[in-house]
N, C-alpha and C positions, 0 to 999 in steps of 0.2 A: 706347534705350527710356526714356521718362520714368518716374519712380517712381509717379506718379499718373495716372489717366485723365483726359481732358478732362471738364469738367462736362457733365451730362446736358442735352440740348436738347430741342426739341419736334418733331423730325422723325417722319415716318411710319416710316422705316427709318434706323438709325444704326449706323455702324461706329466703334468707339472704341478707338484704340490697337491695331489689328489687326496681328498679326505672324504670318508663316507661314514655317517653316523645315523642311527635310528633311535627314535624315542623309546624309553622303557615305560612299561605300564605304571610303575610306581614313581615316575619322574626321573629326570636326568636322561642321559643318552648312552647308547651302546656304540662305541667307536669300533667299526670293523676295519677301516683303512685309515692310515694317518701319514700325511706327507710322503706319498708315494710318487717317485720320479722315475719314469721309464722312457727311454728313447729307442725306437725301432728304426734301424737304418736299412737302406736298400741292400739287397744281396745277402741278408742274414736270417737265420732261424734263431729266435731268442726263446729260451725256456723260462717260464715262471714256475718255480718249484716251491712247494710248501705243503703243509699237512692239511687235512680236512678241517674246515672251519676257519682257515686263516684269511679268507677273503679273496682267494684267487678267482673264483667264478664271478664274484661281484665286480672285481676290477675288470675282468674281461667284458662284462656287459657295459661297464662305464665307457671303455675305449671303443666299444661297438656303437656307442650312441644310444643304447637302450635305456640307460639310467643316467640321470644328471647327478654329478657328485655334489656332496654337501659343500665342498670348497675345492679350490684348484681348478684346473682346466685341462682339456684334451685338445691337441691340435693335430689335424690331418692335413698333410701337405702344406703346413704353415698357417692354416686357417683354423679358428676355433670350431670345434665339433659341437653342433647344437642338436643333433639327432642322428638317426641312422644315415650313413653316407653310402652312395652307390659304389664306391670303390672299396668297401670293407665287407667281407663275407665271413661267416662263421660255420664251423663244423662242431656239432654238439656231441656230448658223451652218449646220449641215447639217439637212436636212429631217426626218430621223429618223422617218419614217412607217413603219407596218407595211404592207408591200407586198401582203399577202393580205387587208387590210381596205379597204373602200370609204372614200370621203371622210367620209361620215356616221359610219361605225363608228370611224374614226380620231379623230374629234372627240368621240365619245361615250365613248371608253374611259376617260378620266380620271374622268368622273362615275360610270361603272359601278364603277370601283375604289373609290369612296367609298360605294357602296351606295345611290345615289340611285334612287328609283323610276323604272321604265322610262318612264312617260309624261312625267315632268318631265325626264328625261335627253334624250328625243327632242325635246321642246319647246325646251330650251335649246341643243341642238346645232344644230337647224335655224335658230334665231335667230342664232347665231354665224356659221354658214355664210352666211346671207343678209347679215349685217352686213359681212363681209369680202369680199363680192363673188363668191361661188361658188355662188349660187343656180342650180339646174339641174344641178349636178355632184355631187349627193349620192351617186349610185350609181356614180360613176366610181372607178377604181382609180388609185393613184399613177403607174403606168406610162403611163396615158393623159394625164397632165397635164404641162404645161410646168414648168420650174423655178420660175417666178414663182407659178404656181398651187399647186404643192406647198408653197411657203413660206407662201402664204395659208392653207393647211390648218394649217400649224404655228401661225400666228397665231390661227386659230379655235380650235384645241385649247387654247391658253393662255387665250383670252378666255372660253371656255365655263364655266370654273370661277369666273368673276367675281372676279378678283383685285383687291386693293387696290394692290399693287405689281407692275409688270411689269418683269422683267429681260430684256434682249435682248443676246445674245452675237454681235455682228457678223452680224445677221440678213440683211443685204443683200449680204454680200461674195461669196457664191457665185453671184450672179445677174449677168447681163449688164447693161451700163450703163443701157440704156433700161428694162429690166424693173425694175431696182432703183430707178430714179428714179420710175417709176409707183407702185411699192409704198410708197416713202417718202411721196410726196405724198398717196396715199389714206389712209395711216396718220395723217398730220398732220391731214387734213380731219376724220377721225373724232374725233381728240383735241380739236381746236379746237371742234368742234360738241358735245363732251361726250357722244358716243354710245357711248363705251366705259366700262367700270366702274372703271378704275384711278384711284387718287388720284395716283400718281406713277410715273415711268418712269426706269429706269437703263439707259442704252445704252452698251455697250462697243463701241468702234470704233477702227480705226487710220486711218480716212478723215477728214482734217481738214475738208474741205468738207462732208461729211455731218454732222459734229458742229456746225459753224456753221449749217448749213441747218436742223437739227432741234431743237437744244437751247436751253434757257434759261440753263444754266450748263455750263461745260466744265472738268473737272478733268484736269490733265495729270499722268500717272504716269511717273516716271523709271524707269530700269532698274538692276538689279543692286545693291541690291535695289529693289523697287518702292516708291516714296514719292510722296506728292502734292507735286509741285514747283511747282504754280501753279493758281489758280482764275481763270477768265475768265467774266464775265457777258456774255451775248449780248443787246444792247439792241434788236435789230431785231424789228419786228412781223412776223407771218405774213400773207400769203405773202412769202417772202424772195427777192430777186433775186440770183442767183449772179454777175451781171455788174456789180452796183452797186459803186461804188468803195469804199464803207465795208466791204462784205462781203469784197471782194478784199483790202483792207488787213488785216482781221482774220485771214484765212487766212494771209497773208504773215507777220504778227506771230507766229502760232502756230508756223509753220515755224521762225522764228527762235528761239523759246524751246525748241523741241524739238531744235535742233542746237547750242544754246549749251553750252559747257563750264562745269562748276561753277566759281563764283567762288572764288579762293583766300582763305584766311583773312587777316584784316588783318595787314599787315606782312610777308607772305610773297610770294615771286615767283611768277609764273605758270609752271607747269611743263607741258611736253608729256607726256601720259600715256605710261607705258612699258608695253608689252605683255609679259605673262609667257609662259613657254613653253607653259603649258597653259591659257591664257585662251581663251574662246570666240571663234571666228572666224565671220564671215558667209560662208555658202556662196554665192559669186557666180561666174558663169562668166567666162572671159576675154573672150568676145564682149561681155558686158554692161559689163565694166570699160572695154574699149577703145572700145565704142560710146558710153558716156557721155562719155569724154574727147574723142572726136571731135566729138560734138554740142556740147559746151561750147566747144571750140576754134573751131568754125566760126561764121560770121555767122548771126544778128545778135549772138551772145553774145560772141564774140572773147575767150574765156578766162575770163569771169566771167558766171554766170547765176543768176537768181532760181530757187530750187528749185520753187515752184509753177508757174512758167512752163515749166521743164524737164519737170515731171511731166505737164503738159498736152500738151506737144509730143510726148513719148514715150508718152503714155497709160499712165502708171505710177501705182500707188497708193503711199502712204507706205511700206508694208511692202516694196514692191519697190524703191523709189528709195533709201531711207535705207541699206540694206545695201551697195548699190553705192557710194554716196558715201562711206560710212564706210570701206569697204575701200580706196578710193583715198586717203583721208586716212591710214589706218594705214600705207600703203606710201609715203607722201610724194609722191603724185602730185596731190593736191588739198588744199585747206583749206576747212572749213565754218565760216561765221560769219554771224550775223544773217540766217539764211534763204537765204544765197547759197552757191554752190560756186564756187571759183576755182582754176584749174589752177596748180600750181607750175611752176617752170622745168623740173623733171624731167617733169611731165605734158605740157608743151608739146613737149619734146624727143621724148617717146615718140610723140606724134601725128605729128610731122614725120618720123619715121624709117621705114626700110624694115623688112621682116619680121624679118630676122636681128638688126638693131640693136635693134628692140623687145624681142626675146627677151633680149638682153644687158642692156639697161636694167632689164627686169623682174626678171631674175635677181639683179642687184646689190641692188635694193630689197627683194626677197623675203628674201635672206640677211641684210640689214641690219635689216629692220623686223619680220619675222615669226619670232620665236625658235623656234617649232615646226618650221618649214621648215629652219632652220639646224641644229636638233637632229637631224632625220632625216638630213640630208646628213652631219653629223659622225659619226653612228653607222655609216653606210654606208662612209665613208672609213676608219674605224678597224677594221672587220671584215675579216679576211683575204680572204674571198670577195666582199666588197662587196655582201652580200645580207642582208636582214632580213625576217622575216615581219610581216605587218600586225598580228598579235596583239601583237607586241613593243611597238608604239606605242599600240595600242588600249587595252591594259591600263593603261598609264601615264596616258593622258588620262582614262579612266573613273574613275581614282582622284581626279580633281579636278573633273569635270563630270558632270552627269546623262547617262545613256546616249545619249539623243537628241541632246543638244548635242555630246557627244563624237564621235558618228558624223558629224554635220554638219561639225564642225571638221576631222576627219581627211579627209573628202571634199574640203573646200576646199583643204587643203594638197596633197593628191594632184593635184588639177586644176592648181593654180598651179605646183607643182613640175615636173609633166610639161611644161607650156607653156614654162617657163624652162629646161628640160633640165637641171635640178639632179639629177634621178634618174628612173628608170623605175619603172613599177608594172604588174605582171601581175595583172589582176583575177581571172582564173580560178584562178591559184595563190595569190592574195593575198600577193604577194611584192614587196618593194621591191628595187631593184638599181641598179647604175651601169653597166649594159650598154651604154647609148648614150653617145656623147661628151657631156660636160657641162662647163660653165665651171669 
């Protein structure tokens, strides 16, 4: 953390030196965000792009005034933000509608909570519903609406309060591809035509194409802890063509930046990151790991593939693709560089092998590269009955990781260890053992 905050600028919304940390059960703290500086200026849509778990949603709640940061400050229209502000509204990933209220009532509820007169509440709610394309559905209930229509209600509910800043937390991610595309385009049309009240928009997303398609600037957030690792200005005018070569090149470049390893300090050698026993692991199924290796190994990729191309081929989002690719890299089956994934010799050998040989190869790499898997096996080897309860490892991991991350990490090790036949796991008894033959 720097000793002094950055100088005050002239943005509608500013985050200056924002840090967010949470205490760990075993002592110390988990730093989620560190020294994050963001300025949101009038007339722009800014994208905050990062992987799951990098702190995007936490940051959004901080600038919404819902969470106080551990350090740093947020300024709205030049004044420190001490809590939720009337000029800031949010659209969430989930629809978060009240099922017992009609569309009109769901949109009105925010204005009613502010004590606005009934006639003005009704007028503004009907205007927002019409603007967002739901005219005629005022009396419908959420259960009668499609996912896209329910999210339109979410947009109308945010717009009805006439915010100066709109915060959007992955608002299209729960929709199917076609519905999401329609809603993005409709939103951009309203924005470009200046038919919405906002001065600025902050869009949190993990979808690289979505960020390039919608935003004027893109901020890339690193992980563990979240820091702004890059800013990209998007020079394309609207409407933007996803198939244009410049558009595709920008998408490819961003993939490269998000998969790049941090540069070493001057004069030091590049070191391969060493995984700790209780470091977080991506929970990825064996089918997905082997499926990605098989896809990369096959024509037209023949062992090396462009990540955007693979994502398109497999119809995977960034949050789906990156954990698979990173797990393969952790175990030495692939390397990630400049937005590409390339199989190692071990990865190629795995693809070419039969089922039993694949298990042996996977077991070798699991024991060598994933310390938690080796730790579980070592404990089982040392115990007279070669058995250990899940709680034995769960408690250890939760001393180092948040509960949700700890559970995901343990599930990943259970899945991989079972496949490699390093150990067995009885889910009903919540017990690890060496009852099955193992390497």
